[in-house]
C-alpha positions in Angstrom: 175.2 145.3 153.1 176.3 146.7 149.7 175.7 150.2 148.4 173.9 151.6 146.6 170.6 150.2 147.9 167.9 149.6 145.3 164.4 150.6 146.4 162.8 151.3 143.0 161.2 147.9 142.3 158.1 149.4 140.7 160.3 150.7 137.9 162.0 147.4 137.3 163.2 144.5 139.3 166.5 142.7 139.4 166.7 139.5 137.3 166.3 136.6 139.6 169.4 134.3 139.2 167.0 131.3 138.9 165.3 133.0 136.0 168.7 133.6 134.3 169.6 130.0 134.8 166.4 128.9 133.0 167.1 131.3 130.1 170.8 130.6 129.5 170.4 127.5 127.3 168.1 129.4 125.0 170.6 132.2 124.6 173.4 129.8 123.6 172.6 126.2 122.6 168.9 126.0 121.9 168.7 128.9 119.5 166.0 127.8 117.0 163.1 129.8 115.8 159.9 128.6 117.5 158.1 129.0 114.2 160.5 126.6 112.4 158.5 123.3 112.3 160.8 121.3 110.1 163.7 120.5 112.4 164.6 119.8 116.1 166.0 123.3 116.8 162.6 124.8 116.1 160.7 122.0 117.9 162.8 122.5 121.0 162.2 126.3 121.0 158.5 125.7 120.5 158.3 123.3 123.4 160.0 125.9 125.6 157.5 128.5 124.5 154.5 126.3 125.3 156.0 125.4 128.7 156.3 129.0 129.5 152.8 129.7 128.3 151.5 127.1 130.7 153.6 128.7 133.6 152.1 132.1 132.9 148.6 130.7 132.6 148.9 128.9 135.9 149.8 132.0 137.8 146.7 133.9 136.8 144.2 130.9 136.6 144.0 131.0 132.8 143.2 128.1 130.5 145.3 126.7 127.7 146.3 128.9 124.8 144.9 132.1 126.4 148.3 133.8 126.6 149.7 136.0 123.8 153.4 136.9 124.2 154.3 140.6 123.6 157.3 142.9 124.2 155.9 144.1 127.6 152.9 145.5 129.3 152.8 148.6 127.2 152.3 146.6 124.0 149.9 144.4 125.8 147.8 147.4 126.8 147.8 148.8 123.3 146.8 145.4 121.8 144.1 144.9 124.4 142.5 148.3 124.2 142.9 149.2 120.6 142.4 145.7 119.4 139.2 145.2 121.4 137.8 148.6 120.4 138.5 148.1 116.7 137.1 144.6 116.8 133.9 145.8 118.5 133.5 148.9 116.3 133.8 146.7 113.2 131.1 144.4 114.5 128.8 147.1 115.7 129.3 149.7 113.0 129.8 152.4 115.7 132.6 154.4 117.1 132.7 152.7 120.5 132.8 153.9 124.2 135.7 153.1 126.5 135.7 153.6 130.3 138.9 154.1 132.2 140.1 156.0 135.3 142.3 158.9 136.2 145.3 157.1 137.8 146.0 154.6 135.0 149.5 154.1 133.7 150.3 156.3 130.6 150.3 153.1 128.5 146.5 153.0 129.0 145.9 156.8 129.1 147.8 157.6 126.0 146.2 154.7 124.1 142.7 156.0 125.2 143.7 159.6 124.1 144.7 158.2 120.7 141.4 156.4 120.3 139.6 159.5 121.3 141.2 161.3 118.4 139.9 158.5 116.1 136.4 159.3 117.2 136.0 156.9 120.1 134.2 158.2 123.2 136.3 157.9 126.4 134.9 158.3 129.9 137.5 159.1 132.6 136.4 158.1 136.1 137.6 160.0 139.1 139.1 158.3 142.2 138.7 158.9 145.9 141.5 160.2 148.1 142.9 156.7 148.4 143.0 156.3 144.6 140.1 153.8 144.2 137.2 154.2 141.8 133.7 154.3 143.1 131.6 151.5 141.7 128.6 153.8 141.4 130.5 156.0 139.1 131.3 153.0 136.9 127.7 151.9 137.0 126.5 155.3 135.9 129.0 155.5 133.1 127.8 152.1 131.8 124.2 153.2 132.1 124.9 156.3 130.0 126.4 154.4 127.1 127.3 150.7 127.0 131.1 150.5 126.7 132.9 148.3 124.2 135.7 148.0 126.8 136.3 148.9 130.5 140.0 149.2 131.3 140.9 149.6 135.0 144.4 148.8 136.4 144.7 146.2 139.2 147.5 148.0 141.1 148.8 151.5 140.7 152.5 151.9 139.9 153.0 155.0 142.0 150.9 154.6 145.1 150.3 150.9 145.1 146.6 151.2 145.5 144.6 148.1 144.6 141.4 148.6 142.7 138.3 146.4 143.5 138.8 144.2 140.5 136.5 141.5 141.7 133.6 144.0 141.9 134.5 145.7 138.7 134.7 142.4 136.9 131.3 141.2 138.3 129.7 144.5 137.1 131.2 144.2 133.7 130.2 140.6 133.4 126.6 141.5 134.4 126.5 144.3 131.8 128.2 142.3 129.0 131.2 144.7 128.8 134.7 143.3 128.3 137.0 144.0 131.2 140.7 144.7 130.7 143.2 145.3 133.5 146.8 146.4 133.4 148.1 144.0 136.0 151.8 144.7 135.4 152.3 145.7 139.1 149.9 143.2 140.6 150.7 139.8 138.9 153.1 137.8 141.1 152.6 140.2 144.1 149.0 139.5 145.0 146.7 136.6 144.1 145.1 137.1 140.6 142.5 134.7 139.2 141.0 135.8 135.8 137.9 133.7 136.2 137.1 134.6 139.8 137.5 138.3 138.8 135.7 138.0 135.5 138.7 139.5 133.7 138.7 139.2 129.9 142.0 140.8 129.1 145.0 141.2 131.4 148.5 142.7 130.8 151.7 141.3 132.2 155.3 142.6 132.2 158.3 140.3 132.8 160.7 142.9 134.3 158.2 143.7 137.1 158.4 140.2 138.5 162.2 139.6 138.5 162.1 138.4 134.9 163.8 140.0 131.8 163.0 143.2 130.1 161.4 143.3 126.7 159.0 140.5 127.3 155.4 140.5 128.4 152.1 138.8 127.9 148.4 139.5 127.3 145.7 137.2 128.6 142.9 136.9 126.1 139.7 135.1 127.2 138.8 132.3 124.7 135.3 131.4 126.0 132.4 132.7 128.1 132.7 135.1 126.4 135.3 134.8 123.6 137.2 138.1 123.2 137.9 139.2 119.6 140.9 141.4 119.0 142.1 143.2 115.9 145.8 142.6 115.4 148.0 145.6 115.7 151.2 144.1 114.2 151.0 142.4 110.8 153.3 139.8 109.2 153.3 136.1 109.8 150.2 135.5 111.9 152.1 134.4 115.1 150.3 134.0 118.4 147.0 132.9 117.0 147.1 135.8 114.6 147.0 138.5 117.3 150.7 139.4 117.5 153.0 138.8 114.5 156.7 138.6 114.9 159.5 136.1 115.8 159.0 135.0 119.3 161.6 136.1 121.9 162.3 132.5 123.1 164.8 133.3 125.9 162.6 136.1 127.2 159.5 134.0 127.1 161.4 131.2 129.0 162.4 133.8 131.5 158.9 135.1 131.9 157.6 131.6 132.4 160.2 130.9 135.1 159.6 134.2 136.8 155.8 133.4 137.0 156.5 129.9 138.4 158.7 131.3 141.1 156.3 134.1 141.9 153.4 131.6 142.2 155.3 129.3 144.5 156.6 132.1 146.8 153.8 134.7 146.5 152.3 134.4 150.0 155.5 134.2 151.9 157.1 137.0 149.9 154.1 139.3 150.3 154.3 138.8 154.1 158.0 139.5 154.2 158.1 142.5 151.9 155.0 143.9 153.6 156.7 143.8 156.9 159.7 145.6 155.5 157.4 148.3 154.1 155.7 148.7 157.5 159.1 148.9 159.2 160.2 151.7 156.9 157.0 153.6 157.3 157.0 153.3 161.1 160.6 154.6 161.3 159.9 157.6 159.1 156.7 158.5 160.9 158.3 158.2 164.3 161.3 160.5 163.4 159.6 163.1 161.2 156.6 165.4 161.4 154.6 166.7 158.5 154.7 163.4 156.5 151.8 161.8 154.7 151.2 158.4 153.2 149.6 158.7 149.8 147.0 156.2 148.6 145.4 153.4 150.6 147.0 151.9 153.6 144.6 148.9 153.6 144.3 148.2 149.8 147.9 148.4 148.5 150.8 146.4 147.2 153.0 144.8 149.9 156.1 146.6 148.7 154.7 150.1 148.0 155.2 153.2 150.1 154.5 156.6 148.7 155.1 159.5 151.1 154.9 163.2 151.0 157.6 165.0 153.1 156.2 168.5 153.4 158.5 171.5 152.9 161.1 169.3 151.1 161.5 169.1 147.3 161.6 165.5 146.3 164.3 165.9 143.6 166.6 167.7 146.0 165.9 165.0 148.6 166.9 162.3 146.2 170.0 164.2 145.2 171.0 164.0 148.9 170.5 160.2 148.8 173.0 159.2 146.1 173.5 155.8 147.7 169.8 154.9 147.5 167.8 154.3 144.3 164.3 155.9 144.7 161.9 157.7 142.5 159.4 160.5 142.7 156.9 158.7 140.4 156.5 156.5 137.4 159.7 155.6 135.5 157.8 156.1 132.3 157.3 159.8 133.2 160.4 160.6 135.3 161.9 162.7 132.5 158.9 165.1 132.7 158.7 167.9 135.2 154.9 168.0 135.5 153.4 167.0 138.8 152.3 163.4 139.1 148.8 162.9 137.5 148.3 160.1 140.0 148.9 162.3 143.1 146.9 165.2 141.6 144.0 162.8 141.1 144.1 162.1 144.8 143.6 165.8 145.5 147.2 166.7 146.4 148.3 170.2 145.4 151.2 170.9 143.2 153.6 171.6 146.1 152.7 168.3 147.8 153.2 166.3 144.6 156.8 167.8 144.3 157.5 166.7 147.9 156.6 163.0 147.4 158.8 159.9 147.2 158.0 156.4 146.0 159.7 153.5 147.8 159.5 150.2 146.0 160.6 147.3 148.2 161.1 143.9 146.7 162.5 140.3 146.9 166.1 141.2 147.5 165.7 144.0 150.1 166.6 143.4 153.7 165.9 144.8 157.2 169.4 146.2 157.3 168.8 148.1 154.1 165.5 149.4 155.4 167.1 150.7 158.6 169.9 152.3 156.6 167.5 154.1 154.2 165.3 155.3 157.0 168.3 156.8 158.9 169.7 158.4 155.8 166.4 159.8 154.7 165.5 161.3 158.1 168.9 163.0 158.2 168.6 164.5 154.8 165.0 165.7 155.4 165.9 167.4 158.6 168.9 169.2 157.0 166.7 170.4 154.1 164.1 171.6 156.4 166.6 173.6 158.4 167.1 175.8 155.3 163.5 175.8 154.3 161.7 179.2 155.0 158.3 177.5 154.6 159.2 174.9 157.3 160.6 177.6 159.6 157.4 179.5 159.3 155.4 176.4 160.2 157.5 175.7 163.3 
């Protein structure tokens, strides 16, 4: 076992060596621009892009030419939400109504806030104590004002909670409202089928599934119904006019390879990683009192464990675990000192949010690492509680 141990796989994942192997020729020998149609270098690059497009499509059950390559899930979210709203507003002559929910990633929340400043109406649905929306709340919001877009994430990046996307998609399909889901944490971890779930737009990120950083994709439904997006980047008309810019061929090849590997190993990996997560949870709950699992324990990602250790400051706890890579929340907000908006949406008070740790287990973690982390964490928590006046008062 090597130190430090990495358990922050929701923030990013290690590049799978098999993915790197697939990418290497396109970083060195096959370096053509995929938009160059007059010579073999460009043709080879274009063929690699189309192969990767098919690999991504297969993983999520999409049809041919329904994948638009982007720089990552954040860009995909922006293109999906802003592009769909602007397209709908132009056709309807109105300002539009978007429905989302309180525990979304900031890539969705900040985009919705920006649209709100432009005059778009945004409805923010609450979640229950497990972090799941109530379908009746969504139904009422749609009754109040037909939305031009519903955007609900598939799996939460902090607590791992899975939303009922099949039911959400069915309701959106019934009401004729386009459904977008940020699936950056879900794709490659749980089965996703865009047709079964009536998903119209879906965001993917390469570095969440053991692929490279700086590459992502957006699924855009082409029929039944066809989704129209207004482009957000101009200059060249690449990717069917939805995302201009020279294609990142090595990154795209890596994303395709990562999707193919994830699809082939999804079931077995989910079982193995889920067992590691359960092993870690059991050890911590057996050794410590005053601990709480945040989010759903039945509808969650296999590798996610978010726990509150009462009477312990999470930042201080992580300082005592220098040989373990963990986080107290989203990597995109880790520089902020505000309490997690996800945990607050579940009903946790500010003190509890500052006592919470996210464990992200993944493909390369082992039982030996889990046992080491559990032992180290229990030791540090007990030492911190020994000097905690709040814990002394409790005991």
